[in-house]
C-alpha positions in Angstrom: -81.8 63.7 22.1 -79.9 65.7 19.4 -76.2 65.0 18.6 -73.3 67.0 17.0 -70.7 64.7 15.4 -67.5 65.1 13.7 -66.5 62.9 10.7 -63.1 61.7 11.4 -60.5 58.8 10.8 -62.4 56.8 13.5 -65.8 57.1 11.4 -67.3 59.7 13.6 -66.8 61.3 17.2 -69.8 62.6 19.2 -68.9 66.2 20.4 -72.2 67.1 22.0 -75.7 65.9 22.9 -78.7 68.3 23.8 -82.3 68.4 24.4 -84.0 71.7 23.6 -84.9 72.2 27.2 -81.5 71.8 28.7 -79.9 75.2 28.4 -76.4 74.1 29.7 -76.3 71.1 27.1 -77.4 73.6 24.5 -74.5 76.0 25.3 -72.0 73.5 25.3 -73.3 72.2 21.8 -73.1 75.7 20.4 -69.7 76.3 21.8 -68.6 72.9 20.2 -70.1 73.8 16.9 -68.4 77.4 16.9 -65.0 75.9 17.6 -65.3 73.3 14.8 -66.4 75.9 12.3 -63.5 78.2 13.5 -61.2 75.2 12.8 -62.6 75.0 9.0 -65.2 72.3 9.3 -68.6 72.6 7.6 -71.7 71.9 9.4 -74.6 70.1 7.9 -78.1 68.8 8.7 -80.9 67.0 6.6 -84.5 67.7 6.6 -87.4 65.3 6.5 -86.9 65.0 2.6 -83.3 64.1 3.0 -81.9 67.3 1.7 -78.8 68.5 3.2 -78.4 72.1 4.4 -75.2 73.7 5.5 -75.8 75.5 8.8 -73.6 78.2 10.7 -75.7 78.2 13.7 -77.0 75.2 16.1 -80.5 74.1 14.8 -82.0 73.2 18.1 -84.7 71.0 16.5 -82.3 68.7 14.4 -81.7 65.3 15.3 -78.2 65.2 13.9 -75.7 67.9 13.0 -72.7 66.6 11.1 -69.4 68.4 10.9 -67.0 67.4 8.0 -63.9 68.9 6.4 -64.1 70.6 3.0 -63.8 68.3 0.0 -60.2 69.0 -1.8 -60.1 69.2 -5.3 -58.7 70.7 -8.4 
Protein backbone atom coordinates (compact mmCIF):
# COMPACT_ATOMS: atom_id res chain seq x y z
CA UNK A 1 0.00 0.00 0.00
CA UNK A 2 1.34 3.41 -1.01
CA UNK A 3 1.14 6.48 1.21
CA UNK A 4 0.97 10.25 0.77
CA UNK A 5 2.35 12.05 3.82
CA UNK A 6 2.81 15.68 4.78
CA UNK A 7 5.76 16.69 6.95
CA UNK A 8 4.50 18.91 9.76
CA UNK A 9 5.02 19.88 13.39
CA UNK A 10 3.93 16.41 14.58
CA UNK A 11 6.53 14.69 12.41
CA UNK A 12 4.18 13.69 9.60
CA UNK A 13 0.52 13.21 8.82
CA UNK A 14 -0.79 10.49 6.49
CA UNK A 15 -3.12 12.17 4.00
CA UNK A 16 -3.93 9.21 1.76
CA UNK A 17 -3.19 5.55 1.11
CA UNK A 18 -3.80 3.69 -2.13
CA UNK A 19 -3.23 0.54 -4.12
CA UNK A 20 -3.05 0.73 -7.90
CA UNK A 21 -6.18 -1.41 -8.30
CA UNK A 22 -8.32 0.75 -5.99
CA UNK A 23 -9.61 3.53 -8.23
CA UNK A 24 -11.47 5.34 -5.44
CA UNK A 25 -8.40 5.46 -3.18
CA UNK A 26 -6.23 6.55 -6.13
CA UNK A 27 -8.60 9.42 -6.90
CA UNK A 28 -8.69 10.44 -3.22
CA UNK A 29 -4.88 10.46 -3.17
CA UNK A 30 -4.73 12.52 -6.38
CA UNK A 31 -7.19 15.02 -4.92
CA UNK A 32 -5.20 15.25 -1.66
CA UNK A 33 -1.94 15.75 -3.55
CA UNK A 34 -3.46 18.48 -5.75
CA UNK A 35 -4.87 20.30 -2.70
CA UNK A 36 -1.48 20.33 -0.97
CA UNK A 37 0.37 21.42 -4.11
CA UNK A 38 -2.14 24.27 -4.44
CA UNK A 39 -1.31 25.26 -0.83
CA UNK A 40 2.36 25.61 -1.77
CA UNK A 41 3.78 22.24 -0.73
CA UNK A 42 6.37 20.36 -2.78
CA UNK A 43 5.91 16.63 -3.39
CA UNK A 44 8.90 14.30 -3.66
CA UNK A 45 9.45 10.59 -4.03
CA UNK A 46 12.63 8.56 -4.25
CA UNK A 47 13.74 5.86 -6.67
CA UNK A 48 15.58 2.62 -5.91
CA UNK A 49 18.92 4.45 -5.81
CA UNK A 50 17.62 6.86 -3.15
CA UNK A 51 17.51 9.84 -5.48
CA UNK A 52 14.65 12.20 -4.64
CA UNK A 53 12.52 13.52 -7.50
CA UNK A 54 9.97 16.29 -7.29
CA UNK A 55 6.56 15.26 -8.68
CA UNK A 56 3.46 17.21 -9.69
CA UNK A 57 1.31 14.16 -10.44
CA UNK A 58 0.70 11.12 -8.24
CA UNK A 59 3.14 8.33 -9.15
CA UNK A 60 0.93 5.28 -8.67
CA UNK A 61 3.88 2.91 -8.23
CA UNK A 62 5.62 4.97 -5.53
CA UNK A 63 5.66 3.50 -2.03
CA UNK A 64 5.83 6.91 -0.43
CA UNK A 65 5.16 10.46 -1.60
CA UNK A 66 6.31 13.15 0.83
CA UNK A 67 4.90 16.66 0.92
CA UNK A 68 6.99 19.44 2.42
CA UNK A 69 7.07 23.20 2.52
CA UNK A 70 9.74 25.05 0.50
CA UNK A 71 12.88 25.81 2.47
CA UNK A 72 13.13 29.49 3.34
CA UNK A 73 16.43 31.17 2.85
CA UNK A 74 18.12 34.33 1.96
